[in-house]
C-alpha positions in Angstrom: 23.5 -18.7 -55.0 26.5 -17.4 -53.0 29.8 -19.1 -53.4 32.6 -18.4 -50.9 36.2 -19.1 -51.6 38.8 -19.4 -48.8 40.0 -15.9 -49.8 36.5 -14.5 -49.5 35.9 -16.2 -46.2 39.0 -14.5 -44.9 37.8 -11.2 -46.2 34.4 -11.7 -44.5 36.1 -12.3 -41.1 38.5 -9.4 -41.4 35.8 -7.0 -42.6 33.6 -7.6 -39.5 30.8 -9.0 -41.6 30.1 -11.8 -39.1 28.3 -10.7 -36.0 26.9 -12.2 -32.8 23.2 -12.6 -32.7 21.5 -11.9 -29.4 19.9 -14.9 -27.6 16.1 -14.6 -27.4 14.7 -14.0 -23.9 13.0 -17.4 -23.8 16.3 -19.1 -24.7 18.1 -17.1 -22.1 15.6 -18.2 -19.5 16.2 -21.8 -20.5 20.0 -21.5 -20.2 19.5 -19.9 -16.7 17.1 -22.7 -15.8 19.7 -25.4 -16.6 22.1 -23.8 -14.2 19.5 -23.3 -11.6 18.4 -27.0 -11.6 22.0 -28.0 -10.8 22.3 -25.8 -7.7 23.4 -28.1 -4.8 22.2 -31.0 -6.9 24.0 -34.4 -6.7 23.2 -35.1 -10.3 26.3 -34.7 -12.5 28.2 -33.2 -9.5 31.9 -33.8 -9.4 32.9 -31.9 -6.2 31.6 -31.8 -2.7 31.9 -29.3 0.2 31.4 -29.2 3.9 31.4 -25.9 5.8 32.1 -24.3 9.1 31.4 -26.2 12.3 28.4 -28.1 11.0 28.2 -31.0 13.4 26.3 -33.1 10.8 29.0 -32.4 8.1 26.2 -32.1 5.5 27.5 -32.3 2.0 27.0 -29.5 -0.5 27.2 -30.6 -4.2 29.0 -28.6 -6.8 30.1 -28.7 -10.5 33.7 -27.8 -11.2 33.0 -26.4 -14.6 30.3 -24.0 -13.4 32.3 -22.9 -10.3 35.5 -22.6 -12.2 33.9 -20.4 -14.8 32.6 -18.1 -12.1 35.7 -17.9 -9.9 39.4 -17.8 -10.7 40.0 -19.3 -7.3 37.8 -22.3 -8.0 39.4 -22.7 -11.4 42.8 -23.0 -9.8 41.5 -25.3 -7.2 39.9 -27.7 -9.7 42.0 -27.4 -12.7 45.4 -26.3 -11.3 46.3 -29.7 -10.0 45.8 -28.7 -6.3 45.0 -31.3 -3.7 41.7 -29.5 -3.0 40.3 -30.7 -6.4 39.9 -34.2 -5.0 37.3 -35.6 -2.7 35.5 -33.4 -0.2 36.6 -29.8 0.3 36.1 -28.4 3.8 35.6 -24.7 4.1 36.2 -23.8 7.8 35.6 -20.0 7.7 32.2 -19.9 6.1 29.0 -21.3 7.4 26.9 -23.8 5.4 24.0 -21.4 4.9 26.2 -18.6 3.7 28.2 -20.8 1.4 25.0 -22.1 -0.1 24.0 -18.4 -0.6 27.3 -17.8 -2.5 26.6 -20.9 -4.7 23.1 -19.7 -5.3 24.5 -16.5 -6.7 26.8 -18.4 -9.0 24.2 -20.9 -10.2 21.0 -18.8 -10.1 22.2 -15.2 -10.4 20.5 -14.0 -7.2 21.4 -13.6 -3.5 19.4 -13.0 -0.4 21.4 -10.6 1.8 20.4 -9.9 5.4 22.0 -8.1 8.3 23.1 -11.4 9.7 24.8 -12.9 6.6 26.1 -10.0 4.5 29.5 -9.7 6.2 30.2 -13.4 5.9 29.0 -13.5 2.3 31.2 -10.5 1.6 34.2 -12.4 3.0 33.3 -15.4 0.8 32.9 -13.2 -2.3 36.3 -11.7 -1.8 37.9 -15.0 -0.9 36.7 -16.7 -4.1 36.9 -13.5 -6.3 33.2 -13.4 -7.2 33.4 -9.7 -8.1 29.7 -9.0 -8.9 28.6 -10.7 -5.6 31.0 -8.5 -3.7 29.5 -5.4 -5.4 26.0 -6.5 -4.3 27.3 -6.8 -0.7 28.8 -3.3 -0.7 25.6 -2.0 -2.2 23.6 -3.6 0.6 25.9 -2.2 3.3 25.8 1.3 1.8 22.0 1.2 1.5 21.6 0.1 5.1 24.1 2.4 6.8 22.5 4.0 9.8 23.4 5.4 13.3 23.2 2.0 15.0 25.7 0.3 12.6 27.9 3.2 11.5 30.8 2.3 13.7 30.7 -1.4 12.9 30.6 -0.6 9.1 33.5 1.8 9.6 35.5 -1.2 10.9 34.4 -3.2 7.8 35.4 -0.4 5.5 38.8 -0.1 7.2 39.4 -3.8 7.0 38.6 -4.1 3.3 40.0 -0.7 2.4 36.6 0.5 1.0 37.0 4.2 0.8 33.5 5.0 -0.3 31.8 3.3 2.6 34.5 4.6 5.0 33.6 8.2 4.0 29.9 7.6 4.3 30.4 6.1 7.8 32.5 9.1 9.0 29.9 11.5 7.6 27.1 9.8 9.6 29.4 9.8 12.7 30.2 13.5 12.2 26.6 14.5 11.9 25.2 12.2 14.6 28.0 11.9 17.1 25.8 12.4 20.2 23.7 9.4 19.1 26.6 7.3 17.8 28.3 7.3 21.2 25.2 5.6 22.7 25.2 2.6 20.4 26.6 -0.8 21.0 28.8 -0.7 17.9 30.6 2.4 19.2 31.9 0.5 22.2 33.2 -2.3 19.9 35.3 -0.2 17.7 39.1 -0.6 17.5 41.7 2.0 18.5 42.3 2.7 14.8 38.6 3.5 14.2 38.5 5.6 17.3 41.5 7.5 16.0 39.7 8.2 12.7 36.7 9.6 14.6 38.9 11.9 16.7 40.6 13.2 13.6 37.3 14.7 12.4 37.3 18.5 12.7 33.5 18.6 13.1 31.6 16.5 15.7 28.0 16.8 16.8 28.9 17.4 20.4 28.7 20.4 22.7 32.4 20.7 23.6 35.7 18.9 23.7 35.2 17.9 27.3 32.2 15.9 26.1 34.4 14.2 23.5 36.9 13.4 26.2 34.2 11.9 28.4 33.0 9.5 25.6 36.7 8.5 24.9 37.1 7.6 28.6 33.9 5.6 28.6 35.1 3.7 25.5 38.4 3.0 27.2 36.7 1.8 30.4 34.4 -0.5 28.4 37.4 -2.0 26.4 39.3 -2.6 29.7 36.3 -4.3 31.2 35.9 -6.6 28.2 39.6 -7.5 28.4 39.3 -8.0 32.2 42.0 -5.3 32.6 42.3 -2.7 35.3 40.5 0.6 34.6 43.4 2.7 36.0 44.7 5.7 34.1 47.8 4.0 32.7 45.8 1.0 31.3 43.2 3.3 29.8 45.9 5.4 28.2 47.5 2.3 26.6 44.1 1.3 25.4 43.5 4.7 23.7 47.0 4.8 22.3 48.0 7.6 20.0 44.3 8.5 19.4 44.7 10.4 22.6 46.6 13.1 20.8 43.8 13.8 18.5 41.7 15.0 21.4 41.6 18.8 21.2 42.5 19.3 24.9 44.1 22.6 24.1 40.6 24.0 23.7 39.3 23.1 27.1 39.2 25.3 30.2 41.7 25.1 33.1 38.8 24.1 35.3 37.9 21.1 33.1 41.5 20.2 32.9 41.9 20.2 36.7 38.5 18.8 37.7 37.7 16.3 34.9 40.7 15.4 32.8 43.6 15.2 35.3 41.7 13.0 37.9 41.3 10.2 35.3 45.1 9.5 35.5 45.1 9.1 31.7 47.5 12.0 31.2 51.0 12.0 32.7 51.7 14.8 35.3 54.0 16.7 32.9 51.4 16.6 30.2 48.9 18.2 32.5 51.4 20.9 33.3 52.2 21.5 29.7 48.5 21.7 28.8 47.9 24.2 31.7 50.8 26.4 30.4 49.5 26.2 26.8 45.9 27.0 27.8 46.8 29.9 30.1 49.7 31.4 28.2 48.5 30.7 24.7 50.3 29.2 21.7 53.0 31.9 21.5 56.4 30.3 22.2 54.7 27.1 23.2 54.0 25.4 19.9 56.3 22.5 20.6 55.2 22.1 24.2 52.6 19.4 23.6 51.8 16.6 21.2 48.0 17.2 21.3 46.4 18.3 18.1 46.3 22.1 17.5 43.6 21.7 14.9 40.4 23.6 15.8 37.2 21.4 16.1 33.7 22.7 15.4 31.0 21.5 17.7 27.5 21.5 16.2 25.4 21.0 19.4 24.3 24.2 21.1 26.3 24.7 24.2 23.2 25.3 26.4 22.2 21.6 26.0 22.7 20.0 29.3 25.1 17.0 29.9 22.0 15.0 30.9 21.2 14.8 27.2 24.6 13.4 26.5 25.1 11.0 29.3 27.0 7.9 28.2 26.8 6.0 31.4 23.1 5.2 30.9 23.3 4.4 27.2 24.0 0.7 27.5 20.6 0.0 28.9 19.1 0.7 25.5 21.7 -1.0 23.4 20.2 -4.4 23.2 16.9 -3.1 21.9 18.7 -1.5 18.9 19.1 -3.3 15.6 22.5 -3.2 14.0 20.9 -2.7 10.6 18.0 -0.4 11.4 16.9 1.5 8.3 14.9 -1.0 6.3 11.6 -2.4 7.3 12.4 -5.8 5.8 15.2 -7.9 7.2 16.5 -9.1 3.8 17.3 -7.9 0.3 16.8 -10.3 -2.6 19.2 -9.2 -5.3 19.4 -10.5 -8.8 22.8 -10.7 -10.5 23.7 -8.9 -13.7 26.4 -11.4 -14.8 24.5 -13.8 -17.0 
């Protein structure tokens, strides 16, 4: 028989004798099942939610203890004396279906991500600090990156300051520029994203004049969407400082006079300065223009005709393209690793 004094108990604790025994698989399943049965279940619920613009204001049931344990934000809401801890909480910026998916992850340890819901679920995961769910969303976006959605995902990566995805998007854009500029997501990008693309020193285009053409087409589309005039001054304002990352110092005087100048995007003095720089070279003219002096590499053979790169006709095929186009299935059922 083993007798244990208070002194020996202390010795046992400090010596590390006591250890945690792993829960058997069957018991772990039972614990998970208990949480799963409470998912959106009125039984024992002590908090209610409504979401988005649901006209029926359908109630979603929650349990403060479970939600608070999964999210620091929920913990502060329910146990920090905030007004939100009482009655029904309305969540205006997340749809009912997507909030249910977030709760399903918390209660059941799994999430069904699709091209349609991943961005809103990502927003919710960040809002409520559900870190593992956020990781699942980023994994899904990285795995489903393709030509059709590269520009859209670049915007997402910029917004959330996600460097890994940003780099992957720019790599796809660099390698597939001629295809990217024909996608719907390209015409939706912001001035900031356009600037990032134009900062790339390698593009899959034939020449800088082709790069200039797709920038003009982007500016025209943005002006059209904003019901603005498509004159040169308005397009220049739309392009902003991204204009100076065009490598117009590399184009010919013929292209400058016949293609660039007629758009009205450049000011007359800028056209003159470019003409001097192109004809006289950089010697004694380094400070003549703001345009980037970095050399750009073009990876499409120059003999390819412009017919292969026509942007004007590209919108006719946009609607048939899927924003997430790589996977055969439309969803990804992911199980959590947080139990």
